C-alpha positions in Angstrom: -48.6 24.5 14.2 -47.4 22.2 11.4 -43.8 22.0 10.2 -42.0 20.4 7.3 -39.5 18.8 9.6 -39.2 18.4 13.4 -35.7 17.6 14.7 -35.1 15.9 18.1 -31.9 17.2 19.6 -29.8 20.3 19.1 -26.4 18.8 19.0 -24.1 19.1 16.0 -26.1 16.7 13.8 -29.5 18.2 14.7 -28.3 21.7 14.0 -26.5 20.7 10.8 -29.7 19.1 9.6 -31.7 22.2 10.5 -29.2 24.4 8.5 -29.6 22.3 5.4 -33.4 22.1 5.6 -34.1 25.8 6.2 -31.8 26.7 3.3 -34.1 24.7 1.0 -37.0 26.8 2.2 -38.6 24.3 4.6 -40.2 25.2 7.9 -38.1 23.5 10.7 -38.3 23.2 14.4 -35.6 21.8 16.7 -36.4 20.5 20.1 -33.7 20.2 22.8 -34.4 19.0 26.3 -31.4 20.8 27.8 -31.4 24.5 28.6 -29.0 25.3 25.7 -28.0 23.7 22.4 -24.8 21.9 21.8 -25.1 18.3 23.0 -21.7 16.9 23.5 -20.2 20.1 22.2 -21.1 22.2 25.2 -18.4 24.0 27.1 -19.0 25.1 30.7 -17.3 26.5 33.7 -16.5 23.5 36.0 -14.6 25.6 38.6 -14.6 29.4 39.0 -12.6 30.7 36.0 -11.9 27.3 34.5 -13.8 26.0 31.4 -13.8 22.7 29.6 -16.1 20.6 27.4 -17.3 17.9 29.8 -17.9 15.1 27.3 -15.0 15.3 24.9 -12.1 17.5 23.9 -12.1 16.8 20.2 -14.7 15.4 17.7 -14.3 13.1 14.7 -13.4 15.1 11.6 -16.0 17.2 9.7 -15.6 16.4 6.0 -14.3 19.5 4.3 -17.2 19.6 1.9 -19.7 19.7 4.7 -17.6 22.2 6.8 -17.5 24.7 4.0 -21.1 24.1 2.9 -22.3 24.9 6.4 -20.3 28.1 6.4 -18.8 27.3 9.8 -15.5 29.2 9.4 -17.4 32.4 8.6 -19.4 32.0 11.7 -16.4 31.6 14.0 -15.8 27.8 14.2 -12.0 27.7 13.7 -10.2 24.4 14.3 -6.7 24.3 15.5 -5.1 21.1 14.2 -4.1 18.8 17.1 -0.4 18.0 17.6 0.8 14.5 17.2 -0.3 12.2 20.0 2.3 10.8 22.4 2.6 7.7 24.5 4.2 8.5 27.8 5.8 6.0 30.2 7.7 6.6 33.4 11.1 6.7 31.6 10.3 7.3 27.9 7.9 8.8 25.4 7.0 7.7 21.9 5.1 9.2 18.9 3.9 7.5 15.8 6.0 7.5 12.8 6.8 5.4 9.7 4.2 2.9 8.7 1.7 4.3 11.2 1.2 7.2 8.8 0.3 4.8 6.1 -2.4 3.3 8.3 -3.8 6.8 8.9 -3.9 7.6 5.2 -5.5 4.2 4.4 -8.2 4.8 7.1 -8.9 8.3 5.9 -9.3 7.1 2.3 -11.5 4.2 3.4 -13.7 6.5 5.5 -14.1 8.9 2.5 -15.1 6.0 0.2 -17.6 4.8 2.8 -19.1 8.3 3.0 -19.5 8.3 -0.8 -21.1 4.9 -0.6 -23.4 6.0 2.2 -24.7 9.0 0.3 -25.2 7.1 -2.9 -27.2 4.4 -1.1 -29.6 6.9 0.6 -30.0 9.2 -2.4 -30.0 6.8 -5.4 -32.0 9.3 -7.5 -29.2 11.8 -7.5 -27.2 11.8 -10.7 -24.1 13.3 -9.1 -22.6 12.5 -5.7 -22.0 15.1 -3.1 -18.5 13.6 -2.7 -17.6 12.5 -6.2 -18.8 13.1 -9.7 -17.5 10.0 -11.4 -17.3 6.8 -9.4 -20.2 4.4 -9.6 -21.9 2.7 -6.6 -20.1 -0.4 -5.5 -21.7 -3.6 -4.3 -19.4 -4.0 -1.3 -18.9 -1.4 1.4 -15.4 0.1 1.5 -13.6 -1.3 4.6 -15.8 -4.4 4.6 -12.8 -6.7 4.7 -11.9 -5.2 8.1 -15.0 -6.8 9.5 -13.1 -10.1 9.8 -9.8 -8.6 11.0 -8.7 -7.8 14.5 -7.1 -4.4 15.1 -4.0 -6.0 16.7 -3.4 -8.3 13.8 -3.8 -5.5 11.2 -1.4 -3.2 13.0 1.2 -5.8 13.8 1.6 -6.4 10.1 3.1 -2.9 9.6 4.3 -1.7 13.0 7.0 -3.8 14.6 7.8 -1.6 17.6 5.6 -2.7 20.5 5.4 0.8 22.0 4.4 2.4 18.7 1.9 -0.4 18.1 0.3 0.0 21.5 0.0 3.8 20.8 -1.7 3.1 17.4 -4.2 0.8 19.1 -4.9 3.4 21.8 -5.5 6.0 19.1 -7.9 3.8 17.2 -9.9 2.7 20.2 -9.8 6.1 21.9 -12.0 6.2 25.0 -14.2 3.3 24.0 -14.7 -0.1 25.6 -13.2 -2.5 23.0 -10.9 -5.5 22.7 -8.2 -5.1 19.9 -7.8 -8.9 19.6 -11.4 -9.6 18.6 -12.4 -10.2 15.0 -13.9 -7.1 13.6 -12.1 -4.7 16.0 -10.2 -3.3 12.9 -13.5 -1.5 12.1 -12.5 1.0 14.8 -10.2 2.5 12.2 -13.4 3.6 10.4 -14.8 5.3 13.5 -12.3 8.0 14.5 -12.8 9.1 18.1 -11.1 12.4 17.3 -9.3 14.1 14.5 -11.1 17.4 13.9 -8.7 19.4 16.0 -9.5 21.7 18.9 -11.9 24.5 18.4 -10.6 27.9 19.5 -12.8 28.9 22.4 -14.0 25.4 23.1 -16.4 23.1 21.4 -19.2 25.4 22.3 -18.0 27.7 19.5 -18.9 25.0 17.0 -22.3 24.6 18.5 -22.9 28.4 18.5 -21.8 28.6 14.9 -24.3 25.9 13.8 -27.0 27.5 15.9 -26.4 30.9 14.3 -26.5 29.3 10.8 -29.8 27.5 11.7 -31.5 30.5 13.3 -30.2 32.8 10.5 -32.0 30.6 8.0 -35.3 30.7 10.0 -35.2 27.5 12.0 -37.1 27.6 15.3 -34.9 26.3 18.2 -36.7 25.5 21.4 -34.7 24.4 24.5 -35.8 23.0 27.8 -38.5 20.9 26.2 -38.4 17.1 26.2 -40.0 14.9 23.5 -41.9 12.0 25.0 -43.5 10.4 22.0 -43.2 10.2 18.2 -46.7 10.3 16.9 -47.8 7.8 14.2 -50.8 7.6 12.0 -51.3 5.0 9.3 -47.9 3.6 10.0 -46.2 6.9 9.3 -44.5 9.4 11.7 -46.7 12.5 11.8 -45.2 14.6 14.6 -44.1 14.8 18.2 -45.6 15.1 21.7 -43.8 17.0 24.4 -43.6 16.4 28.1 -46.0 19.3 28.7 -48.6 17.8 26.4 -47.9 20.0 23.4 -48.4 18.4 20.0 -46.2 19.3 17.1 -47.3 18.1 13.6 -44.6 17.5 11.0 -44.2 16.0 7.6 -40.9 14.5 8.7 -39.3 13.7 12.0 -35.5 13.5 12.4 -34.1 12.0 15.6 -30.5 12.6 16.6 -30.9 10.2 19.5 -29.3 6.7 19.4 -31.3 3.8 18.0 -32.4 2.4 21.3 -33.4 5.8 22.8 -35.3 6.7 19.6 -37.4 3.5 19.4 -37.6 2.3 23.0 -38.3 5.6 24.7 -40.4 7.4 22.1 -42.6 4.5 20.9 -44.6 2.0 22.9 -43.0 -1.4 22.4 -46.2 -2.9 21.1 -46.5 0.0 18.6 -43.4 -1.1 16.7 -43.4 -3.7 13.9 -42.0 -7.0 15.3 -39.0 -6.9 13.0 -38.1 -3.4 14.2 -38.5 -4.2 17.8 -36.3 -7.3 17.5 -33.5 -5.4 15.8 -33.6 -2.5 18.2 -33.7 -4.9 21.2 -30.7 -6.9 19.9 -28.6 -3.8 19.1 -25.7 -3.6 21.5 -24.6 -0.4 23.3 -21.0 -0.1 24.6 -20.9 2.9 26.9 -17.6 2.9 28.7 -16.2 6.4 28.8 -15.4 8.5 31.9 -14.0 12.0 32.1 -12.0 14.0 34.7 -11.8 17.8 34.4 -8.8 19.3 36.3 -8.3 22.9 37.3 -4.6 23.3 38.0 -2.4 25.9 39.5 0.0 25.3 36.5 0.9 22.6 34.0 2.9 19.7 35.4 6.6 19.6 34.6 7.4 18.1 31.3 9.7 15.1 31.6 13.2 15.8 30.3 13.0 12.9 27.8 9.7 14.2 26.2 9.5 16.6 23.3 8.7 20.3 23.8 5.3 20.0 22.2 4.2 17.1 24.6 1.2 19.1 26.0 0.1 20.3 22.6 -1.6 17.0 21.7 -3.2 14.0 23.4 -1.0 12.0 25.8 -1.7 8.3 26.2 -0.7 7.1 29.6 1.6 4.0 29.4 -0.3 2.0 26.8 0.5 -1.7 26.6 -0.9 -4.4 24.3 -2.2 -6.5 27.2 -3.8 -3.5 28.9 -6.7 -3.1 26.5 -7.9 -6.7 26.7 -7.7 -6.8 30.5 -9.6 -3.6 30.8 -12.2 -4.8 28.3 -12.7 -8.1 30.2 -13.2 -6.1 33.5 -15.7 -3.8 31.8 -17.7 -6.8 30.5 -17.8 -8.1 34.1 -19.0 -4.7 35.5 -15.7 -4.1 37.3 -12.8 -1.7 37.0 -9.4 -3.0 35.8 -6.3 -2.1 37.8 -4.9 -0.3 34.8 -7.3 1.6 32.5 -6.5 3.3 29.2 -6.2 7.0 29.9 -5.8 9.9 27.5 -4.6 13.3 28.9 -5.2 16.7 27.2 -3.7 20.0 28.3 -6.5 22.1 26.9 -5.1 25.4 28.2 -1.8 24.7 26.4 -3.5 25.5 23.0 -6.3 27.7 24.3 -5.2 29.8 27.3 -8.5 31.6 27.4 -10.1 28.7 29.2 -8.5 29.5 32.6 -6.8 32.4 34.5 -3.4 33.5 33.4 -0.7 31.1 34.7 -3.2 28.4 35.6 -4.1 25.3 33.5 -6.9 23.1 32.5 -6.3 19.4 31.8 -8.7 16.6 31.1 -8.4 12.8 31.4 -10.5 10.6 29.2 -10.8 7.0 30.6 -11.9 3.9 28.6 -13.5 0.7 29.8 -15.4 2.3 32.7 -18.7 0.4 33.1 -21.9 2.3 33.4 -23.5 -0.5 35.5 -21.2 -1.9 38.2 -21.6 -5.5 39.3 -22.2 -4.5 42.9 -24.6 -1.6 42.3 -24.8 2.0 41.2 -22.1 4.6 41.2 -21.7 5.8 44.8 -19.5 8.7 46.0 -17.1 6.1 47.4 -16.8 4.4 44.0 -16.3 7.7 42.3 -13.6 8.7 44.7 -11.9 5.3 44.1 -11.9 5.8 40.3 -10.6 9.4 40.7 -7.8 8.2 42.9 -6.9 5.3 40.6 -6.6 7.7 37.5 -4.5 10.2 39.5 -2.1 7.4 40.5 -1.7 6.5 36.8 -1.0 10.1 35.9 1.4 10.6 38.8 3.5 7.7 37.5 4.4 9.6 34.3 3.8 13.2 35.5 5.1 13.4 39.1 3.7 16.3 41.0 0.4 16.5 39.1 -1.8 15.9 42.2 -0.2 18.8 44.1 -1.3 21.3 41.4 -5.0 20.4 41.5 -7.3 23.1 42.6 -10.5 21.2 41.6 -11.5 18.0 39.9 -14.8 16.9 38.4 -15.5 13.3 37.6 -18.1 12.3 34.9 -19.0 8.6 34.6 -21.3 6.9 32.0 -24.5 7.4 34.0 -23.8 11.1 34.1 -23.4 11.1 30.3 -26.7 9.3 29.9 -28.5 11.7 32.1 -27.0 14.8 30.5 -27.2 13.8 26.8 -29.8 10.9 26.7 -27.2 8.5 25.3 -28.2 4.9 26.2 -25.8 3.5 28.8 -23.7 6.7 28.3 -22.5 5.4 24.9 -21.3 8.4 22.9 -20.7 6.3 19.8 -24.3 5.1 19.2 -23.6 1.4 19.7 -21.0 -1.3 19.8 -18.5 -1.1 16.9 -18.5 -4.7 15.6 -18.9 -6.5 12.3 -22.7 -7.0 12.8 -23.2 -3.3 13.7 -21.1 -1.3 11.2 -21.4 -0.2 7.6 -24.4 -1.8 5.9 -25.6 -3.3 9.2 -25.7 0.1 11.1 -28.4 0.1 12.1 -30.5 -1.8 9.6 -29.6 -4.4 7.0 -32.6 -3.9 4.7 -33.3 -0.2 5.2 -30.5 2.3 4.4 -30.1 4.9 7.1 -31.0 7.7 7.6 -34.4 6.3 6.6 -36.0 3.9 9.0 -38.7 1.3 8.7 -41.2 3.9 10.0 -42.1 6.1 7.0 -41.4 9.8 7.7 -38.9 9.0 10.5 -35.2 9.6 9.9 -32.3 8.7 12.1 -29.3 11.1 12.4 -26.5 10.5 14.9 -23.8 7.9 15.6 -26.1 4.9 15.4 -26.1 5.4 11.6 -23.5 4.1 9.2 -22.5 7.7 8.2 -22.8 9.1 11.7 -19.9 7.1 13.1 -17.6 8.2 10.2 -17.6 11.9 11.0 -19.1 14.9 12.7 -22.3 16.6 11.2 -22.4 14.0 8.4 -25.5 12.1 9.6 -27.4 15.4 10.1 -26.6 16.5 6.6 -27.5 13.2 5.1 -30.7 13.0 7.0 -31.6 16.5 5.7 -30.8 15.4 2.1 -33.0 12.3 2.5 -35.9 14.4 3.8 -35.6 16.9 0.9 -35.4 14.1 -1.6 -38.5 12.4 -0.3 -40.4 15.7 -0.2 -39.4 16.3 -3.8 -40.6 12.8 -4.7 -43.9 13.4 -2.9 -43.3 10.5 -0.5 -44.1 12.7 2.5 -47.6 14.2 2.8 
């Protein structure tokens, strides 16, 4: 059977692309290798009666225009704004205030301007922008000046308090492996690791809402089927081959996989143009996130010096300026630093339906955890050691936490790679650096979502727009497909 568009991956971007395409009257199929849609948005039971999203608690923001255009609220995706984040030490707690708010506002404005620029670049034939009706296309990317700035230097210019500055760095870097003193690290302000808020009922509710919108429009969603090849003819993508040998013909192919997974696993290396192979081969991944899911008898005691809403938002465990650089250096060496950046979330504090009455669900998101250890693969002993190390860090600020644990599941980068197909377990689609952001992400001379392979479009965090917000790259890829079909560039 022949389709107008075949989409690889039924995560948020793939489903958002499907919604936009079917609404324009196109015949669309979405292929997902897992047994159910959702990607990183899935929510599952990790202990009897206890549910959590295994890969993240919160997503980068969905731009309001896209949220409402997809009809997500009507379909049940209701976001609860996250409370302010807190840095928690053994004897004090601190939240961001003052100039930190100015940095957030500046980042949000720059992200929006970058989204406007991204849309104008990929759809130059449109007379009016999806984001704005008046501003012309600018030569330089918004935020381009940050490519030469370090995050530490940028924040030190406006936040004098060391604790507040460390919290601001921790918020910007999130669970990623990065060094805030390196030039270009300020670009992390353009790649928010969170900010959408928590979804009532878990992230699966967002995936289910997108799925309902896609299927309601007529998209065909097939799960449990893995794509093994992108078919080419005459230099153009013409469809897909599945692991069971099934061939699917399509006028356009949209891949929500990262750049390396798309080109190195779905094409033979010698089937790629040399310049494409060289760029893909040099593109750096930076997987470094681990997760712990805790089923608790009850929430830990709140320290007396902390505010009453401590458990309503993310808690950064004792961040220090030197901690991030040390952890990053250890990650680069394939080792685990003595003190890792850890973010706690008490999921059940805002959504008590995820566990039995009186119990609690907490998650710990850990940064700078290497997917490839210098002394071999992740064994049970190494997993146990990491679990114990994180628990010790939590106990320092929340005494008695360990005694409340009924069950704990650890997820390390190789688990993420196996579950989601992210190269090296990198949830962010590639290293966030001056040569891999904005106009360089992922191509310099080919504006994403289009790729050097005609008929193949890239949606996901490896694109310039994909790192700026949730669902954005899927919507932009769909718009590019529709524009090229209208212009008769796709046969």
